[in-house]
N, C-alpha and C positions, 0 to 999 in steps of 0.2 A: 393029513400033511396037506399044504398048500399046493394047488396045481402051478406048474411052470408051462407059462404062455410062449410060443415061438414068435420072435419079430424079426423082420428082414433088415439087413442095414449094408451098407457098403462102405468100405473105407474111405475116407476125405484126407488125402494127403497135405493138404493146405489148410492153414488155420487164418484166424483175421477176419475182420469184418467183411472186406472184400471177397473173401472166398466164400463167406457164410452167404453174402447177397447172392453170389452167383447160384450156389445150391438152391436157395429158395425161387430164383429166377427159373430153375431148371425142375419146378415143383417139388423138391426135396427139401428135408427139415434137418439143418444141422445138429448134430449131438455129440457129446463125449462121453467114454466109458474109463473110469480112473477109480482108484482105490487098491487095495490089498498089495500095498508097496510095489506096483508096477507101476510102468510107464502110462500116461494118459494116451487113448486112443481115440483120434477123431474120425467120427462117422457121419454119414447121412441116413435118414429114414424117407420111407415113400411119405408124402404129405398125406393123401387121403388115407392110408392106413395107419398113421399114427395120432390124426385127428379123431378117426374113429375110435381109437382104442383108449385115448384118454377121455373121451367124452361117454365111453360106455359104463364108466364109474369105478371106483377102487384101484386108479392106476398107480398112486405113490405107495400101494400097499400088495402089489404084485410083483411076484418073481418072473424075469423074462429070461430067455436063453437066445441070446444074439451071436449069429455067426458071422464073422469078418473074417475074409480070406482064408477060410478052412479052420479058423481056430474059434471054439465055442466059448462064449462069455456070460456066465450066469451072473443076473445082475437084478438090482430094484433102481427104480426110479427114485431119484430125490429131490428134483425140483424140474419144473418146464417155466418157460416164459411165454406168453400169449401177446398177440398184438390187439394194443390197447382199444383200436376200434373194430376191427375185425374177429377178435376173440379166437384166431387160430394160431396154432404154435409156432412158435420161433425158434427155439432151442430146447433140447432136453439133456439132463446131467441124468447119468446111470452110474450107480456105486456096484463094483464086482463083489460078491456074496459068496463066499467059500462055505462048504458044507460044515452044519454045524455052527455056524456064525449067528450071532445075536445083532439084531438091528433095532433101531428106535425108531416107530412109526406113529403117526397121528390118524386114529380110526374114529368114526361117526357114533354118537351114542344114539339109540334107537329107544324111544319110549312107548314102550307096548302094554297093551290092557289097560287104554286110558277109559275105555268104556267101562271098565270096573272100578273106577276111582270116584267114592260118593261125593268129594267136593267138587270133582270136575262136572258131574252131574247136576251138582247145585248150581252151576253158573261160575265156578272157581276157573281161574286161568293157570296154565301150566307156564311157569316162569323158568325158562331154562337158564342155569347158570353154566354148563358146559356143554356146547354142539359135538364137542369132539373130547378125545382124551389122548394123552402121549403115552405110548406103551413101548415095553421093552420087551423083545418077543424073540424066539428061536427063527430064524429065517423061514423053516419049513412049516411054521404053525402060526403065521400072523393072521388074526382074526379079520373078518371083514367088517366088523362093528362089535359093539358090546351094547347089551339089552338091560333095560332099566324097566323092571315089573311097578306099574302104577296101580295094581290091585289094592283097594282098601284104603288109599290116600285119602285124607280129609283136608278140607282148606284149612293152611296153616301147617301142614306136615311138610317135610322136607325128607327128599331122600339122598343119601350118601354114598359115596363108593364103596364103603364097607359092607353095604347091601348087595352088591354086584357078583357073581361068581367069574371070576377070570378063568381062561382057559389054562389047562397045566403049563406050568412055565414061563406063563405071561404074568409082568410086574408092569404096576401102572406108576408114572412119575410122580401122580397125586397122593395124597395121605386118605386113610381110609375114612376121617371125619371130614373129607372135603365135600361140599354139597354140589351134587350134579344139577337138583332142580327143587322148586318149592310149589306148593298149589297154594296159590293167593286167592284172596277173596275179590269177587267183581267189583267194580267201583259203586254200584248202588248200595250193595252189602255193606261196604265201609263207611258210605255217608250214614245209613241208617243206625251202624253202630256207633257213630261218633255222636249222632243225634240223641241216640239212647243214654250214653255217656253224660253228654252235658245236661240232659233233663235230670238225671240221677243225681248230678254234682248241684244243681240248682234246687233240687229238692231237699237235700241234705240241711238239717239246722245248722245255722253259724255261717252258711254261704249266702253270700250276697250277689 
């Protein structure tokens, strides 16, 4: 079961750009909680805490419990904005998540056992088609990532989503035959193969 983390917040009675700027000057980050057919709630978060939480990783796939004026809200982050220059959080959107709900999340793809790929050992390059995949998952069972086993892959091989075992109850928006990655030949090997092909064509009778 996915662990639910606590996050501190205070109510933010005013909305609008002016109020948001005032929160930031006070060392807080404006945010909003919405969804579950309830009215949105404007809140603010302590700047250092939310910055540390975002950069700790898996922020958009983590469930949080936020208490606001005595009421606890189970939420998942849906989006956040960063300052384009300083990369510090400017605003966070949270979606309420009820017990038993399913959510759509994007999780990273980890390519494991690359040292066991003969193609990569020969100098091939891992060409990643999907660094992350969109999953439909129970809120309590959101995976941190999915793993792709590179064992035995040769140059020219591809690995498809169908080769990945997803956790129970988790579905992908990709199709099973969608390619996650391929092992491609190094440029030197490609050039050698092209030269060999050209030489073979030139040596074939009737070729000029």
